[in-house]
Every structure is written in structure tokens, then in C-alpha cells.
Backbone atoms as SQL, in Angstrom:
CREATE TABLE atoms (id INTEGER PRIMARY KEY, chain TEXT, resi INTEGER, resn TEXT, atom TEXT, x REAL, y REAL, z REAL);
INSERT INTO atoms VALUES
  (1, 'A', 1, 'MET', 'N', 84.564, 87.458, 108.027),
  (2, 'A', 1, 'MET', 'CA', 83.846, 88.644, 107.657),
  (3, 'A', 1, 'MET', 'C', 84.812, 89.633, 107.020),
  (4, 'A', 2, 'LYS', 'N', 84.313, 90.394, 106.065),
  (5, 'A', 2, 'LYS', 'CA', 85.119, 91.404, 105.389),
  (6, 'A', 2, 'LYS', 'C', 85.047, 92.691, 106.191),
  (7, 'A', 3, 'VAL', 'N', 86.218, 93.321, 106.428),
  (8, 'A', 3, 'VAL', 'CA', 86.298, 94.514, 107.269),
  (9, 'A', 3, 'VAL', 'C', 87.131, 95.578, 106.563),
  (10, 'A', 4, 'LEU', 'N', 86.596, 96.779, 106.545),
  (11, 'A', 4, 'LEU', 'CA', 87.316, 97.945, 106.049),
  (12, 'A', 4, 'LEU', 'C', 87.985, 98.612, 107.245),
  (13, 'A', 5, 'ILE', 'N', 89.269, 98.920, 107.115),
  (14, 'A', 5, 'ILE', 'CA', 90.032, 99.540, 108.197),
  (15, 'A', 5, 'ILE', 'C', 90.583, 100.860, 107.683),
  (16, 'A', 6, 'ALA', 'N', 90.277, 101.932, 108.392),
  (17, 'A', 6, 'ALA', 'CA', 90.795, 103.255, 108.024),
  (18, 'A', 6, 'ALA', 'C', 91.383, 103.898, 109.268),
  (19, 'A', 7, 'TYR', 'N', 92.448, 104.658, 109.091),
  (20, 'A', 7, 'TYR', 'CA', 93.075, 105.288, 110.249),
  (21, 'A', 7, 'TYR', 'C', 93.599, 106.668, 109.916),
  (22, 'A', 8, 'ASP', 'N', 93.756, 107.456, 110.959),
  (23, 'A', 8, 'ASP', 'CA', 94.383, 108.773, 110.892),
  (24, 'A', 8, 'ASP', 'C', 95.351, 108.829, 112.061),
  (25, 'A', 9, 'VAL', 'N', 96.636, 108.689, 111.754),
  (26, 'A', 9, 'VAL', 'CA', 97.670, 108.645, 112.787),
  (27, 'A', 9, 'VAL', 'C', 98.591, 109.846, 112.580),
  (28, 'A', 10, 'VAL', 'N', 98.766, 110.634, 113.618),
  (29, 'A', 10, 'VAL', 'CA', 99.501, 111.894, 113.529),
  (30, 'A', 10, 'VAL', 'C', 100.993, 111.696, 113.298),
  (31, 'A', 11, 'GLU', 'N', 101.611, 110.813, 114.044),
  (32, 'A', 11, 'GLU', 'CA', 103.066, 110.667, 114.042),
  (33, 'A', 11, 'GLU', 'C', 103.521, 109.640, 112.998),
  (34, 'A', 12, 'ASN', 'N', 104.505, 110.006, 112.199),
  (35, 'A', 12, 'ASN', 'CA', 104.958, 109.164, 111.087),
  (36, 'A', 12, 'ASN', 'C', 105.412, 107.773, 111.518),
  (37, 'A', 13, 'ARG', 'N', 106.147, 107.691, 112.604),
  (38, 'A', 13, 'ARG', 'CA', 106.674, 106.387, 113.042),
  (39, 'A', 13, 'ARG', 'C', 105.543, 105.438, 113.442),
  (40, 'A', 14, 'ARG', 'N', 104.577, 105.942, 114.199),
  (41, 'A', 14, 'ARG', 'CA', 103.416, 105.113, 114.579),
  (42, 'A', 14, 'ARG', 'C', 102.608, 104.724, 113.348),
  (43, 'A', 15, 'ARG', 'N', 102.440, 105.669, 112.433),
  (44, 'A', 15, 'ARG', 'CA', 101.684, 105.398, 111.204),
  (45, 'A', 15, 'ARG', 'C', 102.356, 104.274, 110.416),
  (46, 'A', 16, 'ALA', 'N', 103.668, 104.317, 110.299),
  (47, 'A', 16, 'ALA', 'CA', 104.402, 103.287, 109.563),
  (48, 'A', 16, 'ALA', 'C', 104.294, 101.928, 110.268),
  (49, 'A', 17, 'ARG', 'N', 104.386, 101.920, 111.592),
  (50, 'A', 17, 'ARG', 'CA', 104.251, 100.663, 112.353),
  (51, 'A', 17, 'ARG', 'C', 102.867, 100.058, 112.167),
  (52, 'A', 18, 'LEU', 'N', 101.843, 100.906, 112.227),
  (53, 'A', 18, 'LEU', 'CA', 100.477, 100.418, 112.060),
  (54, 'A', 18, 'LEU', 'C', 100.263, 99.876, 110.653),
  (55, 'A', 19, 'ALA', 'N', 100.715, 100.588, 109.647),
  (56, 'A', 19, 'ALA', 'CA', 100.560, 100.136, 108.265),
  (57, 'A', 19, 'ALA', 'C', 101.288, 98.809, 108.043),
  (58, 'A', 20, 'ALA', 'N', 102.499, 98.698, 108.544),
  (59, 'A', 20, 'ALA', 'CA', 103.264, 97.453, 108.386),
  (60, 'A', 20, 'ALA', 'C', 102.536, 96.295, 109.072),
  (61, 'A', 21, 'TYR', 'N', 101.979, 96.548, 110.233),
  (62, 'A', 21, 'TYR', 'CA', 101.246, 95.500, 110.945),
  (63, 'A', 21, 'TYR', 'C', 100.000, 95.083, 110.166),
  (64, 'A', 22, 'LEU', 'N', 99.218, 96.054, 109.712),
  (65, 'A', 22, 'LEU', 'CA', 97.975, 95.738, 109.001),
  (66, 'A', 22, 'LEU', 'C', 98.225, 95.006, 107.684),
  (67, 'A', 23, 'GLN', 'N', 99.354, 95.264, 107.041),
  (68, 'A', 23, 'GLN', 'CA', 99.664, 94.611, 105.773),
  (69, 'A', 23, 'GLN', 'C', 99.814, 93.102, 105.914),
  (70, 'A', 24, 'HIS', 'N', 100.010, 92.605, 107.126),
  (71, 'A', 24, 'HIS', 'CA', 100.078, 91.165, 107.352),
  (72, 'A', 24, 'HIS', 'C', 98.698, 90.511, 107.272),
  (73, 'A', 25, 'PHE', 'N', 97.643, 91.315, 107.421),
  (74, 'A', 25, 'PHE', 'CA', 96.291, 90.772, 107.522),
  (75, 'A', 25, 'PHE', 'C', 95.334, 91.271, 106.444),
  (76, 'A', 26, 'ALA', 'N', 95.656, 92.382, 105.812),
  (77, 'A', 26, 'ALA', 'CA', 94.705, 93.021, 104.905),
  (78, 'A', 26, 'ALA', 'C', 95.442, 93.631, 103.718),
  (79, 'A', 27, 'THR', 'N', 94.672, 94.035, 102.720),
  (80, 'A', 27, 'THR', 'CA', 95.207, 94.638, 101.507),
  (81, 'A', 27, 'THR', 'C', 94.995, 96.142, 101.549),
  (82, 'A', 28, 'ARG', 'N', 96.057, 96.884, 101.288),
  (83, 'A', 28, 'ARG', 'CA', 95.935, 98.349, 101.256),
  (84, 'A', 28, 'ARG', 'C', 95.211, 98.741, 99.972),
  (85, 'A', 29, 'ILE', 'N', 94.151, 99.545, 100.126),
  (86, 'A', 29, 'ILE', 'CA', 93.416, 100.005, 98.949),
  (87, 'A', 29, 'ILE', 'C', 93.568, 101.506, 98.732),
  (88, 'A', 30, 'GLN', 'N', 94.101, 102.187, 99.728),
  (89, 'A', 30, 'GLN', 'CA', 94.444, 103.596, 99.635),
  (90, 'A', 30, 'GLN', 'C', 95.458, 103.875, 100.731),
  (91, 'A', 31, 'GLY', 'N', 96.020, 105.045, 100.782),
  (92, 'A', 31, 'GLY', 'CA', 97.090, 105.347, 101.732),
  (93, 'A', 31, 'GLY', 'C', 96.864, 104.849, 103.144),
  (94, 'A', 32, 'SER', 'N', 95.739, 105.170, 103.730),
  (95, 'A', 32, 'SER', 'CA', 95.472, 104.767, 105.106),
  (96, 'A', 32, 'SER', 'C', 94.194, 103.939, 105.216),
  (97, 'A', 33, 'VAL', 'N', 93.902, 103.190, 104.170),
  (98, 'A', 33, 'VAL', 'CA', 92.694, 102.353, 104.140),
  (99, 'A', 33, 'VAL', 'C', 93.065, 100.941, 103.690),
  (100, 'A', 34, 'PHE', 'N', 92.607, 99.960, 104.464),
  (101, 'A', 34, 'PHE', 'CA', 92.849, 98.550, 104.175),
  (102, 'A', 34, 'PHE', 'C', 91.520, 97.811, 104.150),
  (103, 'A', 35, 'ILE', 'N', 91.494, 96.678, 103.457),
  (104, 'A', 35, 'ILE', 'CA', 90.344, 95.788, 103.512),
  (105, 'A', 35, 'ILE', 'C', 90.863, 94.365, 103.648),
  (106, 'A', 36, 'GLY', 'N', 90.184, 93.597, 104.492),
  (107, 'A', 36, 'GLY', 'CA', 90.613, 92.226, 104.713),
  (108, 'A', 36, 'GLY', 'C', 89.463, 91.358, 105.175),
  (109, 'A', 37, 'THR', 'N', 89.685, 90.057, 105.117),
  (110, 'A', 37, 'THR', 'CA', 88.708, 89.084, 105.581),
  (111, 'A', 37, 'THR', 'C', 89.254, 88.443, 106.851),
  (112, 'A', 38, 'PHE', 'N', 88.447, 88.461, 107.902),
  (113, 'A', 38, 'PHE', 'CA', 88.885, 88.020, 109.223),
  (114, 'A', 38, 'PHE', 'C', 87.868, 87.069, 109.841),
  (115, 'A', 39, 'ASP', 'N', 88.367, 86.115, 110.623),
  (116, 'A', 39, 'ASP', 'CA', 87.450, 85.409, 111.523),
  (117, 'A', 39, 'ASP', 'C', 87.377, 86.275, 112.786),
  (118, 'A', 40, 'GLU', 'N', 86.422, 85.996, 113.650),
  (119, 'A', 40, 'GLU', 'CA', 86.187, 86.869, 114.806),
  (120, 'A', 40, 'GLU', 'C', 87.395, 86.956, 115.743),
  (121, 'A', 41, 'GLN', 'N', 88.059, 85.837, 115.972),
  (122, 'A', 41, 'GLN', 'CA', 89.203, 85.834, 116.883),
  (123, 'A', 41, 'GLN', 'C', 90.354, 86.669, 116.323),
  (124, 'A', 42, 'THR', 'N', 90.664, 86.479, 115.049),
  (125, 'A', 42, 'THR', 'CA', 91.765, 87.235, 114.439),
  (126, 'A', 42, 'THR', 'C', 91.447, 88.723, 114.416),
  (127, 'A', 43, 'LEU', 'N', 90.211, 89.071, 114.086),
  (128, 'A', 43, 'LEU', 'CA', 89.820, 90.479, 114.073),
  (129, 'A', 43, 'LEU', 'C', 90.008, 91.089, 115.452),
  (130, 'A', 44, 'GLN', 'N', 89.599, 90.398, 116.486),
  (131, 'A', 44, 'GLN', 'CA', 89.758, 90.926, 117.846),
  (132, 'A', 44, 'GLN', 'C', 91.225, 91.127, 118.189),
  (133, 'A', 45, 'GLU', 'N', 92.075, 90.202, 117.783),
  (134, 'A', 45, 'GLU', 'CA', 93.509, 90.334, 118.028),
  (135, 'A', 45, 'GLU', 'C', 94.091, 91.533, 117.278),
  (136, 'A', 46, 'VAL', 'N', 93.667, 91.724, 116.026),
  (137, 'A', 46, 'VAL', 'CA', 94.148, 92.856, 115.229),
  (138, 'A', 46, 'VAL', 'C', 93.706, 94.174, 115.862),
  (139, 'A', 47, 'ILE', 'N', 92.458, 94.249, 116.305),
  (140, 'A', 47, 'ILE', 'CA', 91.950, 95.461, 116.950),
  (141, 'A', 47, 'ILE', 'C', 92.767, 95.773, 118.205),
  (142, 'A', 48, 'GLU', 'N', 92.973, 94.767, 119.037),
  (143, 'A', 48, 'GLU', 'CA', 93.713, 94.989, 120.285),
  (144, 'A', 48, 'GLU', 'C', 95.141, 95.446, 120.020),
  (145, 'A', 49, 'ARG', 'N', 95.811, 94.820, 119.060),
  (146, 'A', 49, 'ARG', 'CA', 97.193, 95.195, 118.752),
  (147, 'A', 49, 'ARG', 'C', 97.252, 96.595, 118.139),
  (148, 'A', 50, 'ALA', 'N', 96.335, 96.899, 117.225),
  (149, 'A', 50, 'ALA', 'CA', 96.319, 98.227, 116.593),
  (150, 'A', 50, 'ALA', 'C', 96.098, 99.314, 117.636),
  (151, 'A', 51, 'GLU', 'N', 95.234, 99.052, 118.595),
  (152, 'A', 51, 'GLU', 'CA', 94.969, 100.041, 119.636),
  (153, 'A', 51, 'GLU', 'C', 96.169, 100.243, 120.551),
  (154, 'A', 52, 'LYS', 'N', 97.071, 99.279, 120.609),
  (155, 'A', 52, 'LYS', 'CA', 98.309, 99.441, 121.373),
  (156, 'A', 52, 'LYS', 'C', 99.351, 100.244, 120.593),
  (157, 'A', 53, 'ILE', 'N', 99.261, 100.212, 119.275),
  (158, 'A', 53, 'ILE', 'CA', 100.218, 100.942, 118.435),
  (159, 'A', 53, 'ILE', 'C', 99.882, 102.433, 118.400),
  (160, 'A', 54, 'ILE', 'N', 98.601, 102.769, 118.288),
  (161, 'A', 54, 'ILE', 'CA', 98.215, 104.169, 118.139),
  (162, 'A', 54, 'ILE', 'C', 98.205, 104.890, 119.486),
  (163, 'A', 55, 'ASN', 'N', 98.158, 106.202, 119.425),
  (164, 'A', 55, 'ASN', 'CA', 97.962, 107.043, 120.604),
  (165, 'A', 55, 'ASN', 'C', 96.485, 107.423, 120.609),
  (166, 'A', 56, 'VAL', 'N', 95.731, 106.893, 121.546),
  (167, 'A', 56, 'VAL', 'CA', 94.274, 107.095, 121.542),
  (168, 'A', 56, 'VAL', 'C', 93.874, 108.552, 121.763),
  (169, 'A', 57, 'LYS', 'N', 94.784, 109.376, 122.245),
  (170, 'A', 57, 'LYS', 'CA', 94.478, 110.793, 122.454),
  (171, 'A', 57, 'LYS', 'C', 94.568, 111.605, 121.171),
  (172, 'A', 58, 'THR', 'N', 95.416, 111.164, 120.220),
  (173, 'A', 58, 'THR', 'CA', 95.631, 111.966, 119.012),
  (174, 'A', 58, 'THR', 'C', 95.292, 111.238, 117.716),
  (175, 'A', 59, 'ASP', 'N', 95.219, 109.924, 117.748),
  (176, 'A', 59, 'ASP', 'CA', 95.015, 109.121, 116.538),
  (177, 'A', 59, 'ASP', 'C', 93.626, 108.486, 116.542),
  (178, 'A', 60, 'GLN', 'N', 93.206, 108.053, 115.366),
  (179, 'A', 60, 'GLN', 'CA', 91.929, 107.362, 115.239),
  (180, 'A', 60, 'GLN', 'C', 92.097, 106.153, 114.340),
  (181, 'A', 61, 'ILE', 'N', 91.328, 105.101, 114.627),
  (182, 'A', 61, 'ILE', 'CA', 91.273, 103.935, 113.752),
  (183, 'A', 61, 'ILE', 'C', 89.843, 103.442, 113.739),
  (184, 'A', 62, 'LEU', 'N', 89.386, 103.056, 112.561),
  (185, 'A', 62, 'LEU', 'CA', 88.008, 102.606, 112.373),
  (186, 'A', 62, 'LEU', 'C', 88.025, 101.218, 111.745),
  (187, 'A', 63, 'PHE', 'N', 87.304, 100.293, 112.349),
  (188, 'A', 63, 'PHE', 'CA', 87.103, 98.954, 111.808),
  (189, 'A', 63, 'PHE', 'C', 85.630, 98.868, 111.427),
  (190, 'A', 64, 'SER', 'N', 85.341, 98.759, 110.133),
  (191, 'A', 64, 'SER', 'CA', 83.964, 98.778, 109.663),
  (192, 'A', 64, 'SER', 'C', 83.633, 97.487, 108.930),
  (193, 'A', 65, 'PRO', 'N', 82.844, 96.595, 109.574),
  (194, 'A', 65, 'PRO', 'CA', 82.427, 95.365, 108.896),
  (195, 'A', 65, 'PRO', 'C', 81.585, 95.701, 107.655),
  (196, 'A', 66, 'GLN', 'N', 81.813, 94.947, 106.588),
  (197, 'A', 66, 'GLN', 'CA', 81.081, 95.167, 105.344),
  (198, 'A', 66, 'GLN', 'C', 80.026, 94.082, 105.178),
  (199, 'A', 67, 'CYS', 'N', 78.912, 94.428, 104.577),
  (200, 'A', 67, 'CYS', 'CA', 77.860, 93.428, 104.368),
  (201, 'A', 67, 'CYS', 'C', 78.308, 92.421, 103.302),
  (202, 'A', 68, 'ARG', 'N', 77.726, 91.260, 103.323),
  (203, 'A', 68, 'ARG', 'CA', 78.161, 90.179, 102.444),
  (204, 'A', 68, 'ARG', 'C', 77.795, 90.405, 100.988),
  (205, 'A', 69, 'ASN', 'N', 76.778, 91.167, 100.721),
  (206, 'A', 69, 'ASN', 'CA', 76.331, 91.347, 99.329),
  (207, 'A', 69, 'ASN', 'C', 77.149, 92.361, 98.662);
């Protein structure tokens, strides 16, 4: 499935770590926006790892599945 990933991370070091991690799985289309194609297992792994990188109190990340058409 195709997924749009967008984030807002306050701290530069965490932001850089998250971007570097996401670049292994998706294509950057804007500064803090990526798009990629994932199977369900890989997507779940990416979500879990990304949530460990960010600070859930100050940062946000959105995984938005895109329709096939």
C-alpha cells in the first residue's frame, strides 16, 4: 500500500534521525514529507521504530494510506 508520511519534530537531532531512517523506506517529496509503498508488516515496523525516535509529548508523525486510484 502507498503511504504518505509527514512529521513535525521539534529537536534537530531527532528530526535528522527520523529523516535518515525514513529514507531507507520512502522517497522524500518535501522537507518533512515522504511517500512510500509498504506491505503491512514493514509498515508496522516503520511505525513502531519512528514512534521510538520521536518524543510523543512534543513531536508528531502522521502515516496516511493513499487510495489506489
